N, C-alpha and C positions, 0 to 999 in steps of 0.2 A: 251730400258731397263736400259741402262747405259748412262749418261751423262758424257762427257769428255770434255766439253768445258772450255776453259781458262787451258787446260793442254796440256802437250807437250810430245810427244814421239820421242826418240831417237832410231832408227832401224838401225842395221847394217845388210849388205848382203841383203839389202832392193829390190834388183833387182830379187831375187829369187822367186819361186811360192809361196812357204808358206810366205815369207815376203812380196809379193805383197798384198797377202790376209788380212796379218795383217793391212798393212798401209789402205787399202780401208776400213777395219771395223773401225778403229780406228779415221780416218778421217770422216766417216759418224757419228759419234759418236761425233764431234765436236772438236777433238784434233788438234792442231797443230803438223805437221809430219817432224821430222827432217831424211832424208833418205840417208844412206851412202851405196857405194857401190865400188869397185874397177873400176868399167866400168862407168867413169864419164858421158859420154854423154847417156848412157842407163838409168842411174838413174835421170838425169835431164829431160829427156824425158818424164820418167814416173812421176816424180812430176809435170812437167805440165800437162801432162794428169788427174792426179788427182784433181789440183787444177790449172786450167788457168789462175786464178787471181794472183797467186803466193805469196797470203798472208798467208796462213796457212802451204803449203808444200816447203820444201827446201830438195834440191838435192845436195849432196856432195860427192866429191872423197874421200873414206878411204881405204888404204889397210891394212886388219885386222891384218896383221903380222906388222905393224909398230907402236909403241908406240907414236911416234911423231905425226903421222896421227890422231890417237884416240884422243889425246891432242888438236890438232888444230881444229879437227870437233865438239868435245865438247865445245871448246871456241866458235867458231862460232854459235853452238845452243844458248848459254848462251846470247851472244851478241843479237841475234835474236829475242827470245823470253823470256829472261831473267832468266829462269830455265828449268829444265829437271823433269818430273814428273814419267816418265816410259823409263825404257831402257829394249830393247830386243835384245838378240845378235843372229842374224840370218846368219852372215857369216859363211860359210863352203866349204871345199875341200874334195871332194869323188873320189878317182880313184882307179881302180883295179890295186894291185900290191901285187905279193907274198912276203913273208918275205924274202926268199933265195935270191930273186933278187933285194930286195929294197936298194937303195942306200942311204948314208947319207944324200944326199940333199933331197930326196923324203920324208924321214923320218922327217927332221927338218922342211919341208915345211908345211907338214901336222899338225905337233903339233904347228907350230907357227900361222896357220891360225885357226885351230880349238880349241887351248887351250889358247896360249899364247894371241890370239886375244881377247879372251874374258875376260882374266885379264886386259889386256890394257884399254879396253873400261869402265869396270867396275870402275876400279881405277880412270881414269880420269873424269868418272862422278859423283863419290862420292861427291865432293864439291859444285856440282851445283843441286844435287837431293832435291827436296822439300820435307820437313816432310811429311810422309805419302804415299810416292811413293813407286815404285815396281819396282824391277828387274825380267826379266824371261828371263834364258837362255836355248836357243834351245840345247839340247843334242841329243841323238838317242838311239833306241834301242840297236844299236851295243856296246853302252858304258856298258851295262847290260850282254849282252849274249857274247859277241864278234863277230866278222864277217870274214868270207873266203875270203881272198884277201884285206882286209881292216883292218889290224893290226894296222897301225898307226891312222886311223881315229878312230876305236874303243878305242884305248889307249887315245886318245885325249879326246873324249866324254866321257870316264870313270873318266878322270880329271875334265871335266867340270861339273861332278855331285858332286864329292867332293868338289869341290871349291865352288859351289853354297851354300853348307850347311854350309862351313866355312864361307863365307860371309853373309849368313844368321845371323850367331851367331854374327858377328861384327857389323853389321849394325842394329840389333835391339835395342831398340824398334820403330826407326825411319823409316827404310825403311825395307819392306819385300822382299825377295829373295827365289825365287823356279825356278825349271827346268822343262821342258816338254821333254819328249823323243818320237817323233815320229817314227812309224815303216815304213811300204811301203806306201808312200804318192804319189798321182798322180804329175807327172812332169818329166822333162827331166833327173833329178840326178837318178833316180831308173829306167829309160828304160832299159839299158843294162843289169842289172839284172835280169830284167822281161823277157828279150829276152832269157837268158840262162836259167832261172828256173821258168819262170811265173805259170805254171799249178803247179808244185810242190809247190811252196808258196801260191798261191791260195788255194790248197787242205788243207794246214796246218793252214789256217786263218779261225777261227771259223764264221767271218761274210762274208766269201767268196767273197772280194772284197777289191780293195785299198782305202785308205782314200783319203780324198780330203783336199788341201790346207786351204779351209774354215773350216773345221772340228777342224784343229790345230789351226788356227787362233782365233775361237771362244774361245777355252780353253784359250789361252793366253789372250784374253780380260778379261775374267772372273777373271783370276789369278791377273791382274792388277786393278780389279775394288776392289769396297767397299765390294761387297759380297763375295769376299776371304779375308776380314780384319783381319781374324784369323788363317790363312794360311800362313807358311814361314817354309823355309828348307827342302821342299817338292818337290817330282818329280813325274809327272803325266805321264802315257803312253798313247799315242793314236796310238793303233796299230791292233784293231779288233781283239783282242786275240791272235795274232801270238806268243806273248810274255807276258805270264800271271805271275807278280810279286809276290813272296811269302810276 
């Protein structure tokens, strides 16, 4: 359906379930893939699995909370492939913590990874993004409705939504910027929540199931493609109807 040959994807948090699905689809459509993650060994192993030749997939260490890491990783992407066409920010941290018990460091860590990390990566990528490129920031349903025990995460993801809209205004018409807000998606991140409230949450979900990483990845692919050429500054939900935005 889409041809991403000669295009380059820069993907953070690329060892996560959703991000791995994104990488597989983009690679299968012909894109070069620069995959970054805090787990350097893990992301290099995944890059090698995706592309044993090493010609089109590059695994790099990037701490999302470090602006220097973002600058370095983007520079390596530019040196290897000449430019970046798509940026997808998938790095995130999701931990159970009540506000009353939350430490300053826990708050800062979540904001640094989930919000500042998006800023660092997007800022670093702007000079190397090709005309007609696209940025998709992975937000969350929590950024719209809040989340019990995850106030720091929800606050950061709410910031990602408004940052994405602002970035869309600044980068238009050269670059499109959109956000995707997943709900409950299969993978390790949501398992503790499902263990505690699974039946209740499924009862509240009109489609009566979890989403899959591939369903989120297909939406990200569409938003980066020419089929979404007149879409910018938007947020698209992927949650089976659990949260229906007005």
